[in-house]
C-alpha positions as CSV (number, residue, x, y, z in Angstrom):
1,M,-41.7,-66.6,-49.2
2,S,-44.5,-66.3,-51.8
3,C,-46.3,-64.1,-49.6
4,M,-43.4,-61.4,-49.9
5,K,-43.1,-62.0,-53.5
6,N,-46.7,-61.5,-54.2
7,F,-46.4,-57.9,-52.1
8,A,-43.4,-57.0,-54.0
9,E,-45.1,-57.6,-57.3
10,K,-48.4,-55.8,-56.3
11,T,-46.1,-52.8,-54.9
12,K,-44.4,-52.8,-58.1
13,F,-47.6,-52.8,-60.3
14,Y,-49.2,-50.0,-57.9
15,K,-46.3,-47.6,-58.3
16,F,-46.4,-48.2,-62.0
17,V,-50.1,-47.6,-62.2
18,V,-49.7,-44.3,-60.0
19,W,-46.9,-43.4,-62.2
20,M,-49.2,-43.9,-65.4
21,E,-52.0,-41.9,-64.0
22,L,-50.2,-38.4,-63.1
23,P,-52.1,-35.8,-65.2
24,Q,-50.4,-33.6,-67.7
25,M,-46.9,-34.3,-66.9
26,K,-43.6,-33.7,-68.6
27,R,-42.5,-37.4,-69.2
28,I,-38.8,-38.7,-70.3
29,H,-38.5,-42.0,-71.5
30,I,-34.7,-43.0,-72.1
31,L,-34.4,-46.1,-74.3
32,R,-31.0,-48.1,-74.2
33,K,-32.2,-51.0,-76.7
34,T,-33.6,-51.3,-80.0
35,Q,-36.7,-53.6,-78.7
36,N,-38.9,-52.0,-76.3
37,P,-42.5,-53.0,-76.8
38,D,-43.4,-52.1,-73.1
39,A,-42.0,-48.6,-73.4
40,E,-43.6,-48.2,-76.8
41,K,-47.0,-49.0,-75.4
42,L,-46.6,-47.0,-72.4
43,I,-45.4,-44.0,-74.6
44,A,-48.3,-44.3,-77.0
45,F,-50.7,-44.2,-74.0
46,Q,-49.4,-41.2,-72.4
47,M,-49.2,-39.3,-75.8
48,A,-52.8,-40.2,-76.1
49,Q,-53.3,-38.4,-72.7
50,R,-51.8,-35.5,-74.2
51,D,-49.0,-35.4,-72.0
52,E,-45.5,-33.9,-73.1
53,V,-43.6,-37.0,-73.7
54,D,-39.8,-36.9,-74.8
55,V,-37.8,-39.8,-75.9
56,I,-34.1,-39.9,-75.5
57,L,-32.0,-42.8,-77.4
58,I,-29.1,-43.9,-75.7
59,Q,-26.5,-46.8,-76.1
60,D,-27.9,-49.2,-79.1
61,A,-31.1,-47.3,-79.1
62,V,-29.6,-44.6,-81.2
63,F,-29.8,-47.0,-84.1
64,L,-33.7,-46.5,-84.0
65,K,-34.8,-44.0,-86.9
66,C,-36.2,-40.7,-85.3
67,D,-39.8,-41.5,-86.5
68,V,-40.2,-44.6,-84.6
69,F,-42.3,-42.4,-82.0
70,S,-44.5,-39.2,-83.1
71,S,-43.2,-37.5,-80.0
72,R,-40.1,-35.3,-79.7
73,V,-37.1,-37.8,-80.2
74,W,-33.5,-36.9,-79.3
75,A,-30.3,-39.2,-79.5
76,C,-27.2,-38.9,-77.3
77,K,-24.5,-37.4,-79.3
78,E,-21.8,-39.3,-78.0
79,D,-23.6,-42.8,-78.7
80,V,-24.3,-41.4,-82.1
81,E,-20.7,-40.4,-82.9
82,A,-19.3,-43.6,-81.2
83,R,-21.5,-45.7,-83.7
84,N,-21.0,-43.7,-86.7
85,I,-24.5,-42.9,-87.4
86,T,-25.4,-40.0,-89.5
87,H,-29.6,-40.3,-89.5
88,H,-30.1,-38.5,-86.3
89,G,-30.7,-34.8,-86.6
90,N,-31.9,-34.2,-82.9
91,T,-28.9,-35.1,-80.5
92,L,-28.2,-34.0,-77.0
93,N,-24.9,-34.3,-75.3
94,Y,-24.7,-35.4,-71.8
95,A,-25.1,-32.1,-70.0
96,E,-28.2,-31.6,-72.1
97,I,-29.5,-34.8,-71.3
98,V,-29.1,-34.4,-67.4
99,K,-30.7,-30.7,-67.7
100,R,-34.0,-32.3,-69.4
101,I,-33.9,-35.1,-66.7
102,M,-34.1,-32.5,-64.0
103,D,-36.9,-30.6,-65.8
104,A,-39.1,-33.5,-66.0
105,N,-41.8,-34.6,-63.7
106,S,-41.1,-38.3,-64.5
107,V,-38.5,-40.3,-66.0
108,A,-38.4,-43.9,-67.0
109,C,-35.2,-45.7,-68.3
110,W,-36.1,-48.8,-70.5
C-alpha cells in the first residue's frame, strides 16, 4: 500500500515539475479562495520566467484586490455581482473565461 502511495506522490510531483518547466507559455491560474500561498508562489515563479500569466478570480477569490498579483487579473463578473463588490475593474463573464481557458497552454485551478 505504501509503495503505491509513494508512486502516486512521485507521479504527482513529476507532473507538477514538468508543468512548471514548460517554456514561454500562456498560463492561466484560476483562484477560488482568498488564501492561496502555493498559487502565489507558483505565479511569482512563472512571472519571473517571463511567461504570460493570467489570473482569474472566481467564487470567494473575487474579494482579493486586483493588485495582489502584478500580472493580468480578472474577476468573474457573475461572482462579483453576486457578492456586491465594486472594486474590480477587470471582469469576465463565463463565456469570456471559457475562451481564455481554451486559448491557454496550461490552466491551474486552486
